[in-house]
Each structure stands twice: as C-alpha cells, then as structure tokens.
C-alpha positions, 0 to 999 in steps of 0.5 A: 550455455551463454543462451541460458545465462542471458535468459537468466539475466533477463529474468533477474532484470525483469524481477528488479524492474517489477519490484522497483515499479511496485515500490514506486506505485506504492509510494505514489499511493501513500503520498497521495493518501497522506496529502488527502488525509492532511487536507481532511479535518474530519478524518480523525473523527471519522476514524475514531467513530469507526473504531468505536463502532468496531469495538462495540461490535466485537463486544456484542454491544451494538 
C-alpha cells in the first residue's frame, strides 16, 4: 500500500515540476519577444501590412 502511495506522489511531483518548467519557459520566450518587439521600430508597420494582405486575401481581392 505504501509503495502505491509513493508512486502516486512521484507522479504528482513530476506533474507539478513539468508544469512549472513549461510556465518558466513560456515566460522567458514571452519576455524575449517583448524586448525584441520594443526595439523594432518597423514592427507595427509590418504587422499592419500583413493584416491588410490577409484581409485582402480573405475578401478575394488580391
């Protein structure tokens, strides 16, 4: 009985560690992208241009 409980706790601990590591990696990627976007003056213009091309493509006017 005790062995099954220990194995179950190991699974819970593994799940918590894996979830925490994914959150940390996601936060690191997000913060890196935020810094990169803040330093790129043409970023918003490129996003707007891309959105306009996508809108024209959806409407069949390209």
